[in-house]
Structure formats: structure tokens, C-alpha cells
N, CA, C and O atoms as a GROMACS GRO file, in nm:
protein
  644
    1MET      N    1  13.297  13.920  10.234
    1MET     CA    2  13.233  13.816  10.156
    1MET      C    3  13.225  13.862  10.011
    1MET      O    4  13.188  13.976   9.982
    2ASN      N    5  13.258  13.773   9.921
    2ASN     CA    6  13.253  13.812   9.779
    2ASN      C    7  13.109  13.800   9.727
    2ASN      O    8  13.028  13.731   9.788
    3PRO      N    9  13.076  13.867   9.618
    3PRO     CA   10  12.939  13.869   9.565
    3PRO      C   11  12.886  13.729   9.531
    3PRO      O   12  12.767  13.703   9.552
    4ALA      N   13  12.968  13.639   9.481
    4ALA     CA   14  12.921  13.504   9.446
    4ALA      C   15  12.880  13.428   9.572
    4ALA      O   16  12.779  13.358   9.573
    5SER      N   17  12.958  13.440   9.678
    5SER     CA   18  12.928  13.374   9.804
    5SER      C   19  12.800  13.430   9.866
    5SER      O   20  12.716  13.355   9.917
    6LEU      N   21  12.785  13.560   9.859
    6LEU     CA   22  12.666  13.627   9.911
    6LEU      C   23  12.542  13.582   9.832
    6LEU      O   24  12.436  13.555   9.890
    7ARG      N   25  12.556  13.575   9.699
    7ARG     CA   26  12.445  13.531   9.616
    7ARG      C   27  12.406  13.386   9.647
    7ARG      O   28  12.287  13.354   9.654
    8ASN      N   29  12.503  13.297   9.668
    8ASN     CA   30  12.475  13.157   9.701
    8ASN      C   31  12.402  13.145   9.835
    8ASN      O   32  12.310  13.064   9.849
    9LYS      N   33  12.444  13.224   9.933
    9LYS     CA   34  12.376  13.222  10.063
    9LYS      C   35  12.233  13.272  10.048
    9LYS      O   36  12.140  13.215  10.106
   10PHE      N   37  12.214  13.378   9.969
   10PHE     CA   38  12.080  13.431   9.947
   10PHE      C   39  11.991  13.327   9.879
   10PHE      O   40  11.876  13.307   9.919
   11LEU      N   41  12.045  13.261   9.776
   11LEU     CA   42  11.968  13.158   9.706
   11LEU      C   43  11.934  13.040   9.798
   11LEU      O   44  11.825  12.984   9.791
   12SER      N   45  12.028  13.003   9.883
   12SER     CA   46  12.004  12.894   9.978
   12SER      C   47  11.893  12.933  10.076
   12SER      O   48  11.804  12.853  10.105
   13LEU      N   49  11.899  13.054  10.127
   13LEU     CA   50  11.798  13.102  10.220
   13LEU      C   51  11.662  13.110  10.151
   13LEU      O   52  11.560  13.074  10.210
   14LEU      N   53  11.660  13.156  10.027
   14LEU     CA   54  11.537  13.164   9.950
   14LEU      C   55  11.477  13.025   9.928
   14LEU      O   56  11.356  13.006   9.943
   15LEU      N   57  11.561  12.929   9.894
   15LEU     CA   58  11.514  12.792   9.872
   15LEU      C   59  11.456  12.732   9.999
   15LEU      O   60  11.350  12.670   9.996
   16VAL      N   61  11.525  12.750  10.112
   16VAL     CA   62  11.475  12.699  10.240
   16VAL      C   63  11.342  12.765  10.275
   16VAL      O   64  11.250  12.699  10.322
   17SER      N   65  11.331  12.895  10.252
   17SER     CA   66  11.206  12.968  10.280
   17SER      C   67  11.092  12.916  10.194
   17SER      O   68  10.981  12.896  10.244
   18LEU      N   69  11.118  12.894  10.066
   18LEU     CA   70  11.014  12.841   9.976
   18LEU      C   71  10.971  12.701  10.018
   18LEU      O   72  10.852  12.668  10.011
   19MET      N   73  11.065  12.620  10.061
   19MET     CA   74  11.031  12.484  10.106
   19MET      C   75  10.944  12.490  10.232
   19MET      O   76  10.849  12.413  10.245
   20LEU      N   77  10.977  12.580  10.323
   20LEU     CA   78  10.900  12.594  10.445
   20LEU      C   79  10.759  12.644  10.415
   20LEU      O   80  10.661  12.590  10.468
   21ILE      N   81  10.748  12.744  10.330
   21ILE     CA   82  10.616  12.797  10.292
   21ILE      C   83  10.535  12.689  10.222
   21ILE      O   84  10.415  12.674  10.248
   22SER      N   85  10.599  12.614  10.134
   22SER     CA   86  10.530  12.506  10.063
   22SER      C   87  10.480  12.401  10.161
   22SER      O   88  10.367  12.353  10.147
   23SER      N   89  10.561  12.365  10.258
   23SER     CA   90  10.522  12.266  10.357
   23SER      C   91  10.404  12.315  10.439
   23SER      O   92  10.310  12.239  10.463
   24LEU      N   93  10.408  12.439  10.482
   24LEU     CA   94  10.297  12.495  10.560
   24LEU      C   95  10.170  12.501  10.476
   24LEU      O   96  10.062  12.470  10.526
   25TYR      N   97  10.182  12.539  10.350
   25TYR     CA   98  10.066  12.547  10.262
   25TYR      C   99  10.003  12.408  10.244
   25TYR      O  100   9.881  12.394  10.249
   26CYS      N  101  10.086  12.308  10.223
   26CYS     CA  102  10.033  12.172  10.204
   26CYS      C  103   9.961  12.124  10.329
   26CYS      O  104   9.858  12.056  10.319
   27GLN      N  105  10.014  12.156  10.447
   27GLN     CA  106   9.948  12.115  10.570
   27GLN      C  107   9.816  12.186  10.588
   27GLN      O  108   9.719  12.125  10.633
   28SER      N  109   9.810  12.315  10.554
   28SER     CA  110   9.686  12.390  10.574
   28SER      C  111   9.579  12.350  10.475
   28SER      O  112   9.460  12.366  10.503
   29SER      N  113   9.617  12.298  10.358
   29SER     CA  114   9.517  12.257  10.260
   29SER      C  115   9.488  12.107  10.271
   29SER      O  116   9.420  12.050  10.186
   30ARG      N  117   9.538  12.046  10.375
   30ARG     CA  118   9.519  11.904  10.397
   30ARG      C  119   9.370  11.872  10.408
   30ARG      O  120   9.294  11.948  10.467
   31ARG      N  121   9.331  11.762  10.354
   31ARG     CA  122   9.191  11.722  10.354
   31ARG      C  123   9.162  11.629  10.472
   31ARG      O  124   9.228  11.527  10.490
   32ASP      N  125   9.065  11.668  10.551
   32ASP     CA  126   9.019  11.579  10.657
   32ASP      C  127   8.938  11.469  10.592
   32ASP      O  128   8.844  11.497  10.517
   33LYS      N  129   8.972  11.346  10.619
   33LYS     CA  130   8.906  11.232  10.554
   33LYS      C  131   8.793  11.174  10.637
   33LYS      O  132   8.725  11.081  10.593
   34PHE      N  133   8.772  11.228  10.758
   34PHE     CA  134   8.668  11.176  10.846
   34PHE      C  135   8.582  11.290  10.897
   34PHE      O  136   8.632  11.399  10.927
   35ILE      N  137   8.452  11.264  10.907
   35ILE     CA  138   8.360  11.362  10.964
   35ILE      C  139   8.268  11.292  11.064
   35ILE      O  140   8.259  11.169  11.066
   36LYS      N  141   8.201  11.371  11.144
   36LYS     CA  142   8.101  11.318  11.237
   36LYS      C  143   7.965  11.321  11.168
   36LYS      O  144   7.927  11.421  11.107
   37VAL      N  145   7.894  11.211  11.180
   37VAL     CA  146   7.759  11.197  11.126
   37VAL      C  147   7.670  11.164  11.244
   37VAL      O  148   7.703  11.080  11.326
   38PHE      N  149   7.555  11.232  11.252
   38PHE     CA  150   7.465  11.213  11.364
   38PHE      C  151   7.334  11.150  11.316
   38PHE      O  152   7.264  11.204  11.231
   39LEU      N  153   7.304  11.034  11.373
   39LEU     CA  154   7.180  10.965  11.340
   39LEU      C  155   7.064  11.034  11.413
   39LEU      O  156   7.088  11.109  11.507
   40PRO      N  157   6.940  11.010  11.370
   40PRO     CA  158   6.825  11.077  11.432
   40PRO      C  159   6.815  11.057  11.583
   40PRO      O  160   6.764  11.145  11.653
   41ASN      N  161   6.862  10.944  11.635
   41ASN     CA  162   6.855  10.918  11.779
   41ASN      C  163   6.971  10.980  11.856
   41ASN      O  164   6.982  10.962  11.977
   42GLY      N  165   7.059  11.054  11.785
   42GLY     CA  166   7.172  11.121  11.850
   42GLY      C  167   7.302  11.042  11.846
   42GLY      O  168   7.406  11.095  11.883
   43LYS      N  169   7.297  10.918  11.801
   43LYS     CA  170   7.421  10.839  11.793
   43LYS      C  171   7.518  10.904  11.696
   43LYS      O  172   7.479  10.949  11.588
   44GLU      N  173   7.644  10.909  11.735
   44GLU     CA  174   7.749  10.971  11.655
   44GLU      C  175   7.828  10.863  11.582
   44GLU      O  176   7.872  10.765  11.642
   45ILE      N  177   7.845  10.882  11.454
   45ILE     CA  178   7.922  10.791  11.368
   45ILE      C  179   8.042  10.868  11.314
   45ILE      O  180   8.028  10.982  11.272
   46THR      N  181   8.158  10.806  11.315
   46THR     CA  182   8.274  10.864  11.248
   46THR      C  183   8.277  10.804  11.108
   46THR      O  184   8.298  10.684  11.089
   47ALA      N  185   8.255  10.891  11.009
   47ALA     CA  186   8.245  10.844  10.871
   47ALA      C  187   8.364  10.888  10.788
   47ALA      O  188   8.400  11.006  10.787
   48GLU      N  189   8.424  10.794  10.721
   48GLU     CA  190   8.530  10.823  10.625
   48GLU      C  191   8.463  10.875  10.498
   48GLU      O  192   8.361  10.823  10.454
   49LEU      N  193   8.521  10.979  10.441
   49LEU     CA  194   8.464  11.038  10.320
   49LEU      C  195   8.516  10.969  10.195
   49LEU      O  196   8.635  10.939  10.183
   50ALA      N  197   8.426  10.944  10.102
   50ALA     CA  198   8.461  10.893   9.969
   50ALA      C  199   8.405  10.995   9.870
   50ALA      O  200   8.285  10.997   9.843
   51VAL      N  201   8.492  11.080   9.818
   51VAL     CA  202   8.449  11.195   9.739
   51VAL      C  203   8.490  11.183   9.592
   51VAL      O  204   8.411  11.215   9.503
   52THR      N  205   8.610  11.136   9.567
   52THR     CA  206   8.657  11.125   9.429
   52THR      C  207   8.601  10.997   9.366
   52THR      O  208   8.564  10.904   9.438
   53PRO      N  209   8.595  10.991   9.235
   53PRO     CA  210   8.548  10.867   9.171
   53PRO      C  211   8.629  10.745   9.217
   53PRO      O  212   8.571  10.638   9.238
   54ARG      N  213   8.757  10.760   9.232
   54ARG     CA  214   8.841  10.647   9.276
   54ARG      C  215   8.806  10.603   9.418
   54ARG      O  216   8.797  10.483   9.447
   55GLU      N  217   8.787  10.701   9.509
   55GLU     CA  218   8.750  10.668   9.647
   55GLU      C  219   8.614  10.601   9.652
   55GLU      O  220   8.593  10.506   9.727
   56ARG      N  221   8.520  10.652   9.573
   56ARG     CA  222   8.385  10.593   9.572
   56ARG      C  223   8.388  10.452   9.514
   56ARG      O  224   8.316  10.364   9.561
   57GLU      N  225   8.470  10.430   9.413
   57GLU     CA  226   8.480  10.297   9.351
   57GLU      C  227   8.536  10.195   9.450
   57GLU      O  228   8.489  10.081   9.454
   58ARG      N  229   8.634  10.234   9.526
   58ARG     CA  230   8.697  10.142   9.623
   58ARG      C  231   8.610  10.121   9.747
   58ARG      O  232   8.598  10.010   9.796
   59GLY      N  233   8.550  10.230   9.795
   59GLY     CA  234   8.460  10.218   9.911
   59GLY      C  235   8.522  10.142  10.026
   59GLY      O  236   8.634  10.170  10.067
   60LEU      N  237   8.449  10.045  10.078
   60LEU     CA  238   8.496   9.965  10.192
   60LEU      C  239   8.550   9.828  10.148
   60LEU      O  240   8.556   9.734  10.227
   61MET      N  241   8.590   9.819  10.022
   61MET     CA  242   8.646   9.693   9.972
   61MET      C  243   8.768   9.653  10.057
   61MET      O  244   8.847   9.738  10.099
   62PHE      N  245   8.781   9.525  10.080
   62PHE     CA  246   8.896   9.462  10.145
   62PHE      C  247   8.909   9.496  10.293
   62PHE      O  248   9.007   9.455  10.356
   63ARG      N  249   8.815   9.567  10.350
   63ARG     CA  250   8.818   9.595  10.495
   63ARG      C  251   8.770   9.471  10.568
   63ARG      O  252   8.671   9.410  10.529
   64GLU      N  253   8.840   9.436  10.674
   64GLU     CA  254   8.805   9.315  10.747
   64GLU      C  255   8.708   9.339  10.861
   64GLU      O  256   8.646   9.246  10.911
   65LYS      N  257   8.696   9.466  10.904
   65LYS     CA  258   8.601   9.495  11.010
   65LYS      C  259   8.557   9.641  11.003
   65LYS      O  260   8.623   9.726  10.943
   66LEU      N  261   8.444   9.666  11.066
   66LEU     CA  262   8.387   9.799  11.076
   66LEU      C  263   8.316   9.802  11.210
   66LEU      O  264   8.230   9.718  11.237
   67GLU      N  265   8.350   9.898  11.293
   67GLU     CA  266   8.289   9.909  11.425
   67GLU      C  267   8.149   9.970  11.412
   67GLU      O  268   8.120  10.037  11.313
   68PRO      N  269   8.062   9.949  11.512
   68PRO     CA  270   7.927  10.004  11.507
   68PRO      C  271   7.922  10.157  11.500
   68PRO      O  272   7.821  10.214  11.456
   69ASP      N  273   8.027  10.224  11.542
   69ASP     CA  274   8.029  10.371  11.538
   69ASP      C  275   8.113  10.425  11.421
   69ASP      O  276   8.156  10.540  11.423
   70GLN      N  277   8.136  10.340  11.320
   70GLN     CA  278   8.212  10.380  11.203
   70GLN      C  279   8.129  10.360  11.077
   70GLN      O  280   8.034  10.281  11.075
   71GLY      N  281   8.167  10.433  10.973
   71GLY     CA  282   8.099  10.417  10.845
   71GLY      C  283   8.176  10.487  10.735
   71GLY      O  284   8.286  10.538  10.756
   72MET      N  285   8.117  10.488  10.618
   72MET     CA  286   8.174  10.560  10.505
   72MET      C  287   8.062  10.640  10.440
   72MET      O  288   7.953  10.588  10.415
   73LEU      N  289   8.091  10.768  10.414
   73LEU     CA  290   7.995  10.856  10.349
   73LEU      C  291   8.043  10.886  10.208
   73LEU      O  292   8.148  10.946  10.189
   74PHE      N  293   7.965  10.843  10.110
   74PHE     CA  294   7.993  10.868   9.969
   74PHE      C  295   7.925  10.999   9.931
   74PHE      O  296   7.807  11.018   9.958
   75VAL      N  297   8.001  11.088   9.870
   75VAL     CA  298   7.948  11.218   9.831
   75VAL      C  299   7.955  11.228   9.679
   75VAL      O  300   8.061  11.210   9.619
   76PHE      N  301   7.841  11.256   9.617
   76PHE     CA  302   7.833  11.267   9.472
   76PHE      C  303   7.814  11.413   9.431
   76PHE      O  304   7.782  11.497   9.514
   77GLU      N  305   7.833  11.441   9.302
   77GLU     CA  306   7.822  11.577   9.252
   77GLU      C  307   7.677  11.623   9.236
   77GLU      O  308   7.647  11.742   9.248
   78GLU      N  309   7.589  11.528   9.208
   78GLU     CA  310   7.448  11.563   9.188
   78GLU      C  311   7.359  11.447   9.229
   78GLU      O  312   7.404  11.332   9.235
   79GLU      N  313   7.234  11.477   9.258
   79GLU     CA  314   7.141  11.371   9.294
   79GLU      C  315   7.114  11.283   9.172
   79GLU      O  316   7.094  11.331   9.061
   80ASP      N  317   7.113  11.152   9.198
   80ASP     CA  318   7.087  11.057   9.090
   80ASP      C  319   7.059  10.922   9.155
   80ASP      O  320   7.062  10.909   9.277
   81LEU      N  321   7.031  10.822   9.073
   81LEU     CA  322   7.010  10.686   9.121
   81LEU      C  323   7.143  10.612   9.115
   81LEU      O  324   7.181  10.560   9.009
   82TYR      N  325   7.213  10.605   9.226
   82TYR     CA  326   7.345  10.543   9.231
   82TYR      C  327   7.332  10.399   9.280
   82TYR      O  328   7.280  10.373   9.388
   83SER      N  329   7.380  10.306   9.197
   83SER     CA  330   7.377  10.165   9.230
   83SER      C  331   7.505  10.127   9.304
   83SER      O  332   7.614  10.174   9.271
   84PHE      N  333   7.491  10.040   9.404
   84PHE     CA  334   7.606   9.991   9.480
   84PHE      C  335   7.609   9.840   9.471
   84PHE      O  336   7.505   9.775   9.456
   85TRP      N  337   7.730   9.784   9.480
   85TRP     CA  338   7.746   9.640   9.484
   85TRP      C  339   7.851   9.608   9.587
   85TRP      O  340   7.917   9.697   9.639
   86MET      N  341   7.868   9.481   9.617
   86MET     CA  342   7.954   9.438   9.728
   86MET      C  343   8.077   9.361   9.680
   86MET      O  344   8.132   9.281   9.755
   87LYS      N  345   8.119   9.384   9.557
   87LYS     CA  346   8.238   9.316   9.505
   87LYS      C  347   8.358   9.349   9.594
   87LYS      O  348   8.384   9.465   9.625
   88ASN      N  349   8.431   9.246   9.634
   88ASN     CA  350   8.551   9.258   9.716
   88ASN      C  351   8.525   9.320   9.854
   88ASN      O  352   8.619   9.361   9.921
   89THR      N  353   8.400   9.326   9.894
   89THR     CA  354   8.367   9.374  10.028
   89THR      C  355   8.356   9.250  10.117
   89THR      O  356   8.284   9.156  10.085
   90LEU      N  357   8.428   9.253  10.229
   90LEU     CA  358   8.441   9.133  10.312
   90LEU      C  359   8.342   9.128  10.427
   90LEU      O  360   8.329   9.024  10.492
   91ILE      N  361   8.272   9.238  10.453
   91ILE     CA  362   8.181   9.244  10.568
   91ILE      C  363   8.042   9.287  10.523
   91ILE      O  364   8.029   9.367  10.430
   92PRO      N  365   7.937   9.233  10.586
   92PRO     CA  366   7.801   9.277  10.550
   92PRO      C  367   7.778   9.422  10.594
   92PRO      O  368   7.832   9.466  10.695
   93LEU      N  369   7.698   9.494  10.517
   93LEU     CA  370   7.676   9.636  10.542
   93LEU      C  371   7.528   9.672  10.533
   93LEU      O  372   7.450   9.601  10.470
   94ASP      N  373   7.492   9.783  10.597
   94ASP     CA  374   7.367   9.851  10.571
   94ASP      C  375   7.401   9.967  10.478
   94ASP      O  376   7.495  10.042  10.506
   95ILE      N  377   7.328   9.983  10.369
   95ILE     CA  378   7.353  10.090  10.273
   95ILE      C  379   7.235  10.185  10.278
   95ILE      O  380   7.120  10.145  10.259
   96ILE      N  381   7.264  10.313  10.303
   96ILE     CA  382   7.159  10.413  10.325
   96ILE      C  383   7.179  10.528  10.228
   96ILE      O  384   7.280  10.598  10.232
   97TRP      N  385   7.081  10.549  10.140
   97TRP     CA  386   7.086  10.657  10.043
   97TRP      C  387   7.018  10.781  10.102
   97TRP      O  388   6.913  10.770  10.165
   98LEU      N  389   7.079  10.899  10.082
   98LEU     CA  390   7.027  11.024  10.136
   98LEU      C  391   7.013  11.128  10.025
   98LEU      O  392   7.098  11.135   9.936
   99ASN      N  393   6.908  11.206  10.030
   99ASN     CA  394   6.892  11.312   9.931
   99ASN      C  395   6.972  11.437   9.971
   99ASN      O  396   7.047  11.435  10.068
  100SER      N  397   6.955  11.544   9.896
  100SER     CA  398   7.033  11.666   9.922
  100SER      C  399   6.997  11.732  10.054
  100SER      O  400   7.070  11.818  10.103
  101HIS      N  401   6.884  11.692  10.113
  101HIS     CA  402   6.843  11.746  10.245
  101HIS      C  403   6.886  11.653  10.357
  101HIS      O  404   6.846  11.671  10.472
  102GLN      N  405   6.969  11.555  10.324
  102GLN     CA  406   7.021  11.457  10.418
  102GLN      C  407   6.911  11.370  10.479
  102GLN      O  408   6.923  11.321  10.591
  103GLN      N  409   6.805  11.351  10.402
  103GLN     CA  410   6.696  11.263  10.443
  103GLN      C  411   6.716  11.127  10.378
  103GLN      O  412   6.757  11.117  10.262
  104ILE      N  413   6.685  11.024  10.452
  104ILE     CA  414   6.695  10.888  10.399
  104ILE      C  415   6.589  10.868  10.292
  104ILE      O  416   6.470  10.892  10.315
  105VAL      N  417   6.632  10.823  10.173
  105VAL     CA  418   6.538  10.794  10.066
  105VAL      C  419   6.529  10.644  10.036
  105VAL      O  420   6.436  10.599   9.970
  106HIS      N  421   6.627  10.567  10.087
  106HIS     CA  422   6.624  10.421  10.064
  106HIS      C  423   6.724  10.355  10.158
  106HIS      O  424   6.829  10.412  10.189
  107ILE      N  425   6.691  10.236  10.204
  107ILE     CA  426   6.780  10.158  10.292
  107ILE      C  427   6.784  10.015  10.241
  107ILE      O  428   6.681   9.954  10.214
  108GLU      N  429   6.904   9.962  10.230
  108GLU     CA  430   6.924   9.818  10.206
  108GLU      C  431   6.993   9.765  10.331
  108GLU      O  432   7.106   9.804  10.361
  109LYS      N  433   6.925   9.676  10.403
  109LYS     CA  434   6.978   9.625  10.530
  109LYS      C  435   7.050   9.493  10.511
  109LYS      O  436   7.012   9.408  10.430
  110ASN      N  437   7.157   9.480  10.588
  110ASN     CA  438   7.233   9.354  10.595
  110ASN      C  439   7.269   9.298  10.458
  110ASN      O  440   7.242   9.182  10.428
  111VAL      N  441   7.331   9.383  10.377
  111VAL     CA  442   7.373   9.342  10.242
  111VAL      C  443   7.498   9.254  10.256
  111VAL      O  444   7.598   9.298  10.312
  112PRO      N  445   7.491   9.130  10.206
  112PRO     CA  446   7.603   9.037  10.226
  112PRO      C  447   7.719   9.065  10.131
  112PRO      O  448   7.701   9.124  10.024
  113PRO      N  449   7.840   9.022  10.172
  113PRO     CA  450   7.955   9.032  10.081
  113PRO      C  451   7.929   8.950   9.955
  113PRO      O  452   7.847   8.858   9.954
  114CYS      N  453   7.999   8.985   9.849
  114CYS     CA  454   7.986   8.911   9.724
  114CYS      C  455   8.119   8.840   9.697
  114CYS      O  456   8.216   8.904   9.656
  115PRO      N  457   8.123   8.708   9.720
  115PRO     CA  458   8.248   8.635   9.706
  115PRO      C  459   8.292   8.613   9.561
  115PRO      O  460   8.410   8.596   9.534
  116GLN      N  461   8.197   8.614   9.467
  116GLN     CA  462   8.234   8.594   9.327
  116GLN      C  463   8.133   8.663   9.237
  116GLN      O  464   8.016   8.681   9.273
  117GLU      N  465   8.179   8.701   9.120
  117GLU     CA  466   8.091   8.768   9.024
  117GLU      C  467   8.001   8.666   8.956
  117GLU      O  468   8.039   8.549   8.945
  118PRO      N  469   7.884   8.705   8.912
  118PRO     CA  470   7.832   8.841   8.911
  118PRO      C  471   7.777   8.881   9.048
  118PRO      O  472   7.713   8.800   9.116
  119CYS      N  473   7.803   9.004   9.088
  119CYS     CA  474   7.752   9.056   9.213
  119CYS      C  475   7.626   9.136   9.185
  119CYS      O  476   7.620   9.213   9.089
  120PRO      N  477   7.523   9.118   9.269
  120PRO     CA  478   7.401   9.197   9.248
  120PRO      C  479   7.425   9.344   9.279
  120PRO      O  480   7.510   9.379   9.362
  121GLY      N  481   7.350   9.430   9.212
  121GLY     CA  482   7.355   9.572   9.240
  121GLY      C  483   7.236   9.611   9.327
  121GLY      O  484   7.130   9.549   9.320
  122TYR      N  485   7.254   9.712   9.408
  122TYR     CA  486   7.149   9.762   9.495
  122TYR      C  487   7.122   9.906   9.454
  122TYR      O  488   7.212   9.990   9.453
  123LEU      N  489   6.997   9.933   9.421
  123LEU     CA  490   6.959  10.061   9.363
  123LEU      C  491   6.849  10.125   9.447
  123LEU      O  492   6.754  10.057   9.486
  124PRO      N  493   6.859  10.255   9.475
  124PRO     CA  494   6.753  10.321   9.553
  124PRO      C  495   6.630  10.346   9.467
  124PRO      O  496   6.635  10.337   9.344
  125ARG      N  497   6.521  10.376   9.531
  125ARG     CA  498   6.397  10.409   9.461
  125ARG      C  499   6.396  10.554   9.416
  125ARG      O  500   6.332  10.588   9.316
  126TYR      N  501   6.466  10.640   9.490
  126TYR     CA  502   6.466  10.783   9.463
  126TYR      C  503   6.609  10.833   9.449
  126TYR      O  504   6.701  10.770   9.502
  127PRO      N  505   6.630  10.943   9.380
  127PRO     CA  506   6.764  10.999   9.365
  127PRO      C  507   6.828  11.033   9.500
  127PRO      O  508   6.760  11.071   9.595
  128ALA      N  509   6.959  11.018   9.505
  128ALA     CA  510   7.036  11.047   9.627
  128ALA      C  511   7.158  11.130   9.590
  128ALA      O  512   7.208  11.125   9.478
  129LEU      N  513   7.206  11.205   9.687
  129LEU     CA  514   7.330  11.282   9.674
  129LEU      C  515   7.441  11.220   9.758
  129LEU      O  516   7.560  11.238   9.731
  130TYR      N  517   7.399  11.147   9.862
  130TYR     CA  518   7.494  11.084   9.955
  130TYR      C  519   7.452  10.939   9.977
  130TYR      O  520   7.335  10.904   9.964
  131VAL      N  521   7.550  10.857  10.010
  131VAL     CA  522   7.524  10.720  10.052
  131VAL      C  523   7.610  10.694  10.175
  131VAL      O  524   7.731  10.717  10.174
  132LEU      N  525   7.545  10.644  10.280
  132LEU     CA  526   7.615  10.611  10.404
  132LEU      C  527   7.617  10.459  10.419
  132LEU      O  528   7.512  10.395  10.418
  133GLU      N  529   7.736  10.404  10.434
  133GLU     CA  530   7.748  10.261  10.462
  133GLU      C  531   7.786  10.243  10.608
  133GLU      O  532   7.878  10.307  10.660
  134LEU      N  533   7.711  10.154  10.674
  134LEU     CA  534   7.733  10.123  10.814
  134LEU      C  535   7.747   9.973  10.832
  134LEU      O  536   7.711   9.895  10.744
  135LYS      N  537   7.801   9.934  10.945
  135LYS     CA  538   7.808   9.793  10.978
  135LYS      C  539   7.666   9.734  10.974
  135LYS      O  540   7.572   9.797  11.023
  136ALA      N  541   7.652   9.617  10.918
  136ALA     CA  542   7.520   9.553  10.909
  136ALA      C  543   7.454   9.547  11.046
  136ALA      O  544   7.518   9.514  11.146
  137GLY      N  545   7.326   9.579  11.048
  137GLY     CA  546   7.249   9.577  11.172
  137GLY      C  547   7.231   9.714  11.234
  137GLY      O  548   7.144   9.732  11.320
  138GLN      N  549   7.311   9.810  11.193
  138GLN     CA  550   7.303   9.944  11.253
  138GLN      C  551   7.176  10.019  11.214
  138GLN      O  552   7.123  10.096  11.293
  139ALA      N  553   7.126   9.997  11.092
  139ALA     CA  554   7.002  10.063  11.051
  139ALA      C  555   6.887  10.018  11.140
  139ALA      O  556   6.806  10.100  11.185
  140GLU      N  557   6.880   9.889  11.166
  140GLU     CA  558   6.774   9.837  11.252
  140GLU      C  559   6.796   9.876  11.398
  140GLU      O  560   6.703   9.919  11.466
  141GLU      N  561   6.918   9.862  11.446
  141GLU     CA  562   6.950   9.895  11.585
  141GLU      C  563   6.918  10.041  11.617
  141GLU      O  564   6.878  10.074  11.729
  142ASN      N  565   6.938  10.129  11.520
  142ASN     CA  566   6.914  10.272  11.541
  142ASN      C  567   6.779  10.317  11.485
  142ASN      O  568   6.751  10.437  11.476
  143ASN      N  569   6.694  10.219  11.448
  143ASN     CA  570   6.557  10.244  11.402
  143ASN      C  571   6.552  10.345  11.287
  143ASN      O  572   6.466  10.433  11.285
  144LEU      N  573   6.643  10.332  11.191
  144LEU     CA  574   6.645  10.422  11.077
  144LEU      C  575   6.533  10.386  10.980
  144LEU      O  576   6.507  10.268  10.954
  145LYS      N  577   6.467  10.488  10.928
  145LYS     CA  578   6.358  10.465  10.833
  145LYS      C  579   6.354  10.578  10.731
  145LYS      O  580   6.409  10.685  10.753
  146PRO      N  581   6.287  10.553  10.617
  146PRO     CA  582   6.280  10.657  10.514
  146PRO      C  583   6.229  10.791  10.569
  146PRO      O  584   6.138  10.797  10.652
  147PHE      N  585   6.291  10.895  10.518
  147PHE     CA  586   6.262  11.035  10.549
  147PHE      C  587   6.318  11.082  10.683
  147PHE      O  588   6.304  11.199  10.717
  148ASP      N  589   6.382  10.991  10.761
  148ASP     CA  590   6.459  11.037  10.877
  148ASP      C  591   6.574  11.122  10.825
  148ASP      O  592   6.622  11.102  10.713
  149ARG      N  593   6.617  11.217  10.906
  149ARG     CA  594   6.728  11.303  10.866
  149ARG      C  595   6.855  11.262  10.940
  149ARG      O  596   6.855  11.248  11.063
  150ILE      N  597   6.961  11.244  10.865
  150ILE     CA  598   7.094  11.217  10.920
  150ILE      C  599   7.173  11.346  10.903
  150ILE      O  600   7.180  11.400  10.793
  151SER      N  601   7.233  11.394  11.010
  151SER     CA  602   7.299  11.526  11.007
  151SER      C  603   7.451  11.514  10.997
  151SER      O  604   7.513  11.430  11.063
  152PHE      N  605   7.508  11.598  10.914
  152PHE     CA  606   7.654  11.610  10.903
  152PHE      C  607   7.686  11.741  10.833
  152PHE      O  608   7.603  11.798  10.762
  153ILE      N  609   7.807  11.786  10.854
  153ILE     CA  610   7.857  11.906  10.786
  153ILE      C  611   7.982  11.865  10.710
  153ILE      O  612   8.078  11.814  10.768
  154LEU      N  613   7.980  11.888  10.581
  154LEU     CA  614   8.095  11.854  10.498
  154LEU      C  615   8.203  11.960  10.514
  154LEU      O  616   8.172  12.078  10.529
  155PRO      N  617   8.330  11.920  10.509
  155PRO     CA  618   8.439  12.019  10.513
  155PRO      C  619   8.432  12.110  10.389
  155PRO      O  620   8.374  12.073  10.287
  156ASP      N  621   8.492  12.226  10.400
  156ASP     CA  622   8.490  12.323  10.290
  156ASP      C  623   8.544  12.266  10.160
  156ASP      O  624   8.494  12.300  10.053
  157TRP      N  625   8.644  12.179  10.167
  157TRP     CA  626   8.704  12.129  10.044
  157TRP      C  627   8.610  12.037   9.967
  157TRP      O  628   8.633  12.010   9.849
  158VAL      N  629   8.504  11.990  10.032
  158VAL     CA  630   8.407  11.902   9.966
  158VAL      C  631   8.294  11.983   9.905
  158VAL      O  632   8.239  11.947   9.801
  159ARG      N  633   8.260  12.091   9.969
  159ARG     CA  634   8.145  12.173   9.925
  159ARG      C  635   8.163  12.222   9.784
  159ARG      O  636   8.274  12.251   9.739
  160LYS      N  637   8.051  12.231   9.717
  160LYS     CA  638   8.054  12.282   9.580
  160LYS      C  639   8.070  12.432   9.581
  160LYS      O  640   8.017  12.500   9.668
  161LYS      N  641   8.142  12.482   9.485
  161LYS     CA  642   8.169  12.628   9.477
  161LYS      C  643   8.055  12.697   9.407
  161LYS      O  644   8.057  12.819   9.390
   0.00000   0.00000   0.00000
């Protein structure tokens, strides 16, 4: 084999190896978009995470249904008074604000979709770090009330460094 041919084979092998390593790295750093959330009565909810500003802005817009065991968990960088609205949301929701201890600080039950602007905003009384949206009626069905604790563990990629 001549040196040029040997070099080309080496470069080809190196390129394939780098592609394989890159593929494995991307899979291992993959973000899980769903977590388990446990209500005080033990009911398990599968919650989609909304962590980035874009994910939080979109939320559950344009979704046509949400099962009683599904929800969306909005994760913010710091506790604050986060207002929510129902623009482009097609299904009624219960909106539950949680502080950094995962305790409920405010609940808005059976919030209706907003078919046209202006859409009202819903604001908690106390600062929150998380907001959980559930299918309308779930807060009442599961007897959720202020200061109840909702349990979940965020994946490592969400946790603050």
C-alpha cells in the first residue's frame, strides 16, 4: 500500500470514529423532557418540562387534549410573581404555582381558553419557582390546597450549577 492510500484509509477511519463518538455523546447528553410529579395524595402525573424561555412561552398552546395524569411543569431561574395567560390554549387548565420548596402558593382552577385578545392574566399571590398546569378539574379532584407539597426531582440538566 502506498503512503497516500494508507493516509486516506487512516483519515476515513478517524472520521468514522469521530462521527460515532459524536453520536454517542449527543445521545448521552439528551434531555429528558418528561418527569414524574407526585401529588400529595400519591397520584402520579407525567409532566412535560418547560425550561427555556421559548418552551415556557409556548406552554400548552395549540394542544387539543390533556389526560388527567398529564401536565406541564414550568421551571424558572428564580422565585418571582409569574403571570400566565391562556392565549392560543385550546383546553381549560388548572394552574398551580409552587415555591422553591415545591409547596403550592397559589391555585387558579378551571381557567378557560382565551379565544381572542385581550386575554386575562393570572398572577399568584406569592413568588413561585415552578408552575404546574393540569387538566381542568384535577386540582379539585385531588383536593390540592395552598401549602400542600407536590414532589418531583428535576433531571441534572435542569438543576442550577
